[in-house]
N, C-alpha and C positions, 0 to 999 in steps of 0.2 A: 503493500498499500505507500501511497505516495506521504512522504513525509507534511505533517502540518507547521504551518508558521507559527512558532510561539507569538502571544497576543502583546502588544505595545506594554510595557510598564508604563501606566497612568502617572504624572508626577502633578505636583500641585503648578499654578501658574507661575511661569518664568524658569521653572527645572528642566523642560523639554520633556522627551519620550526616549525611551530604550527598547531596542527588537532583538531577541537571540535569532541569528542567522541560521538556517540548516547547517551552515560550513562550521557553528560552533562560536562565531565572533558575534559581536555585539554591534548594532547598526543605532547613533544615536541622532536626533532630532533636535533642534531650537527653533522656535518662531523670533523673527526680530521684524522690526519697523526702520523704514527707510523717513529722512526725513521728512516726506511728502505724506508721512502716513501709511503706504502701500505696504504691505507684509511680506518676509521673503524668509527663507527656512534655510540654516545653517545646518549640514549633516555629515556625518565623517562614520569609521569603524573604530572599533579597539579591540584588544584580546578580550578582557572583562566588562563587567559590568561596572566595576570600581574605576575603571580608565574611562569608560565612557562618562560616569558621571562627571568624572575629572575635567574631560575635554566639555562639556556640555556649561559648567561653572566657569571654565577658563573663558570661553567663547562669550558667556554673558558677561563677564567680568571686564573683557577687552572692548563688548560693546557699550557698558555703562559709562568706561573712562573716554569715551570717543576713539580707543583705537583701533577700533574694527574697520578695515577698508570696505568701500563698495564693492557687492559682488560683481566679478567680472570672468568672460570667457575667453579672455585672451592666454593663448596657448603658451607653452615656453619657447617655442619655434617662431612665433610673433614678437615675443618681449626681447627675446636674444636679437631679432634684425633691427629692431626700433632700438636696443639698447648700442647696438654696436655702431649704429649709424649717428648716435649723439656722441659714442666717444670719438669717432673718428677724426676729427678735426686736432685733438690732440695726441694721435697717435702716429708712429711711422708708418708708411705706407706697407713695408713688410710686416709689419706686427699684425695689420689690419687683415692683410691677406694670411697669416698663419691663425687668426683667430676664426676668419670665417672659414678655413678648410675644418679646423676642429671642429666647429661648430654643424658644419654639413657632414663630416665625415662620421662623427662620433657621439656628438650630441643628441640632434635631432632624432637621428633614428631610434634613439632609445627613449629618450622624454621630449621629445618637439611636441606631441601631441597632447601632453598633461597641460591641463591649466596651470598656470602662474601661482593662482592661491590655492591648488591643492597639492603642489608639488612638497614631498615630504623628505626627511633623512634616510627613508626606507627606498623611495625611488632612486637616491643618489648612490645608495650603497650597489642597489642592481648594476646601476650604470658601471660604478668602479669593477662590481665582479667580472662582469660582460668584458671589459677593458683588460683585466688580470687574467682571464682565460685565453684571450688573443695575444697573449704575453706583453702589451703595452704598456710596462712600467711607466716609464716616462711621460708616455702620452696621457697616462692617468693624473698624473701631477701637473701639468698643463692643465688640463679639462677642469679638474678642481679648482686652480687658480681663476679660470674665467667665469665660473660659474659662482665662485666666491663674489668675485666683483661686482658681477652683474646682478645679483640678488642683495647683494649689500646697497646698490642702486636703488632696487626697488624697495627697498624697506625704508630708505630716506625718501622717496616718493608717496609713502603709505600704500603703497600697492599690496604688500603683505605686512603680516603683523609680526613676523620672526624669518630668520635667514636659516634653511635647513641647513646650508652648507657650512655652516658654524658648528655645526652639534655633528659633522661626522669627519673624518680625516680618510683618504685613499688609503688602502692597504697596499703595501708596494709587495710584490713576491719574493718570499726569503732565496737568498742565495743557495744551491746547490754545493754540497762539498765536491771543491774541485773545479768549481765555476772561475775563484778568483777574481781578480779587481782588474780591470781594463785601464791600463796606464792610459792617461790623456796630454802627459808630458815627455817629450826627450829628455833623456839623462845629459848630462854636462859632455859625458863619454860621446854619445850620439852626435851630439851638436857639435864636438871637434870633428868629428868623421864628416859630418854634413857642409861645416862650413868651407873646406878647400874644395870641394865639388862645386858648390854655388859661387864662388867665385872667378871659376873657369866658364861660365855660363852667361850668354845675355841677360837670361831670365832670372839669375842666381841672386842678383842684387835686390830686388824688391823682396824675395823671401828673406833675406838677409836683414832687412829694414824689418819685415814682422819681428824679428829674432829680437832686434835691440829695441824695439817699441811697444809689443804686445798690441800695436791697434788691430781693429778688426777689419775683415778682408776689404767691406762697403766703405772705411775709411782710406783705407789704402788706394784704393780705384779713385775715390773721391778728392783726393790730397792734390791742391793744384799748388805752381808755384807761387802764385799770389800770397798763399796761405805762410808761404816760408818765409821765415829771416835768416840767412846765410852769415850773415852778421852776427848777429846776437845769439845762432844756434838753436833757435826756437821753431815750432810750427804750431799752427793753431787748427785744430780739427773743428770744421764747420757744414760739411755735409757728407753724404757720402752715395756710393753707386748702388742700388739692388736690382735683384732681379725679380720680377712678377709676373710668373705667366711666362716665362723665358723672354719678357722685354727687361731690358736695363734701363734703368732712368736715374737720375739724380735726384734725392730725397732728403729731407731732415737726416739728424742724427738719431739713434735710437732713443734717446731719452733726452731732455734739457741738458743733465749732467754731462751727457755724454760732449757736450759743445766745452771744448777745453784748452786750455794751451799747454804744451810740452817742451820741456827743458829738452833736447837732445843730447847725447855724449858724443865725444870726439868721433868715435867708431860709427855711430848714425849718421853724422856729418859727411862721413867720409863715403856712406851709401850717397847719399844726396849728390857729391859731386860729381861721382864714377857714373851715376845715372843720366846727370846733366851732360856730361861728357859722351855717353852713349847717344843720347838725344842730336847733340851735334853732327855725329857721324852719321848718324842716319838720315839725318835731313842734308848734310851734303851729297850723300850717295843719291837719295832719291829727288833732288832739286827737278821742280819743272821744265819742262821743254825736252827736247830731241833726246834720247838716249844714246849716251857715248859709245860707239862702236856698229849702232844697228846700220846694216846695209842702207835703210831706206829711212833712216833719221828719225823712226817712228816715236813720236812722243809719250811718256808716260801715262798708262789709265789712272793710276792714282799717285801720285805725287804727293811728298810729304805734307802734312798738315800741323799748323801750330793751335794744338788744341786747348795750351795752355796746364795741361794736367802733367804731373810729376813722372809718374810711371805711366808707358803708353805702348799702343800696338807699334810694331816696325815704323809705320808711315806716320806715327804722331798722333794716331786719335785714340780716342778716351778707351780704357780696354774695358773688354766684355768679364765680370769679374768669373765666370766660370769655367775661361779658359787656364787660369790659375792650376786649377787643383790636377790638369793633366800633365803640364811641367812640373809641380811639386813631385808628382807620383815618380816622373823621371827621373828626376834628379836624386831622390830619396832612396831609388833602386841603386843607381850609379853609387852613391854613399853607403852602400850596405846594411841600410837601415830596414831589418825585419818586420818591424810593428806596420800598424797604419799609420799614415801621415796624409793630413790634408791642413787647409790653412789654420783653421781652430785650433788644432796640435801646437801650432807654432807660438798662437797666442798665450795658451793654458802653459808653455814651455816658459816663456818670459815671465808670467807670473809666478810661477814654481821656484824659478833659479832666482830671481828677486825677491822672494819670501827666503828661500834656504841662504842666501846670504844675508839675512836678517833686516830687510829693509822692513819699515814699518806696514802692518796690513792697512792701514789706512792710505799712507803714501800710495801702495801701490793699486788701489782699490779708485783711488782719483784720475791715477795716470791709464787705468783700464776705461776709465768713463763708467765705472758703477754707481749706482744708486747707495748700495749699503756696502761696507767692507765685509761684512756677513755673507755675501753673494761671493764675494772674492776667496774667502775663506773655505764657504762649503763646497764650490763647485771650479774652484780655478787652482787649487792646492793639490798638488800631488807630492807626497812624501817619498822620497826616493831613498834606496836600499843604504847610502853610505850613512845618512843623516840617523837610521836606527843605529849603526854601527856605532857613529860618534856619540850618540847620546846614551849608551848601555852604561850608562854610571853604578859604580858600587853604593852600596847603600854608606858605606864611611865617608865616600866623597859627598853624600848628598847632605847628611850632618855635621859634617865638618864646617867650622864658623869662618865663613870666607875670611876671616881678618887674622886667623892662625896662620903661624908661620913655624917652618921646620927649624928644630934646634940644627 
């Protein structure tokens, strides 16, 4: 026989009603009124009757305080689209692109159809679990950061009464024995092997400059000679060249703190002088007009152009950032570097070697253009094997008074 649905537990006026569902959960309802007097119902489910009554009491309390937002059918997909458009003017183009991709690929398929006001921590847990199952641990963290920021904005606009992303954190998969930790930086010995190879190649000077400054790829490609003061030995980072949907374009820096002056070392300055010499040689080789030695005096189809950028293609035009990886991999192989190497590895290497040498993390953070020193310490610091050896101190050394001297 079909199961009979239990009758609703009747409550006194304002206390709502509670039904026990066939699943064993409890559905609660409470009647409220809009400012114009028209009634509407708030409803939900809970595991126990006590939790259902607690939910009714909480809704009624928020209603009495004026904290309960007007009912809305806006879905998470609709809200996130509006939120991103609101944030767009203050974000770098690449950041907007990355946010859009994460929302489109990972958030909307899982929770996009859920009304904003009905989104719960349980929904978010389901989303994070799905990402964990797919092995997308780092993506899980990025998705959580987007949702937390977007829902915090909704909270400030009184669209929701609490931020469910504040009540839950993504659970990253536990490393299995033998997985090890992927090194994000080259060791000093690997850099020592790489440098001679870089100095023998036309493209090597740009990667050497990476290692001397720790700049982002977009910042290196966007650096212009007008941003460089060769007399004072400084550069000013003002813009970058980013690739979005396969098209490279000039954009603002990643964040306001990324706009920064940098004092260059003598070796970094030497890189710039060598790069200028490379441009002069290539300019003289590719001057407009007939090509020397050509039987028909054919003119160059693509003469050298003065784009004003520091690091350029052979014809003087602005670099397309994605071409750098191919050259770096080739040079890394020539140097016998076995680990995976890319432009970001060079940035990590600069940060880790600076911190290994004892530079204050606040200084390194500002040089890298980070918003917080914690970002530098948490994500850009590789602790090298020789540091573990150097700091393997005896207990007697640790408890010794620094002022004590041997007899």
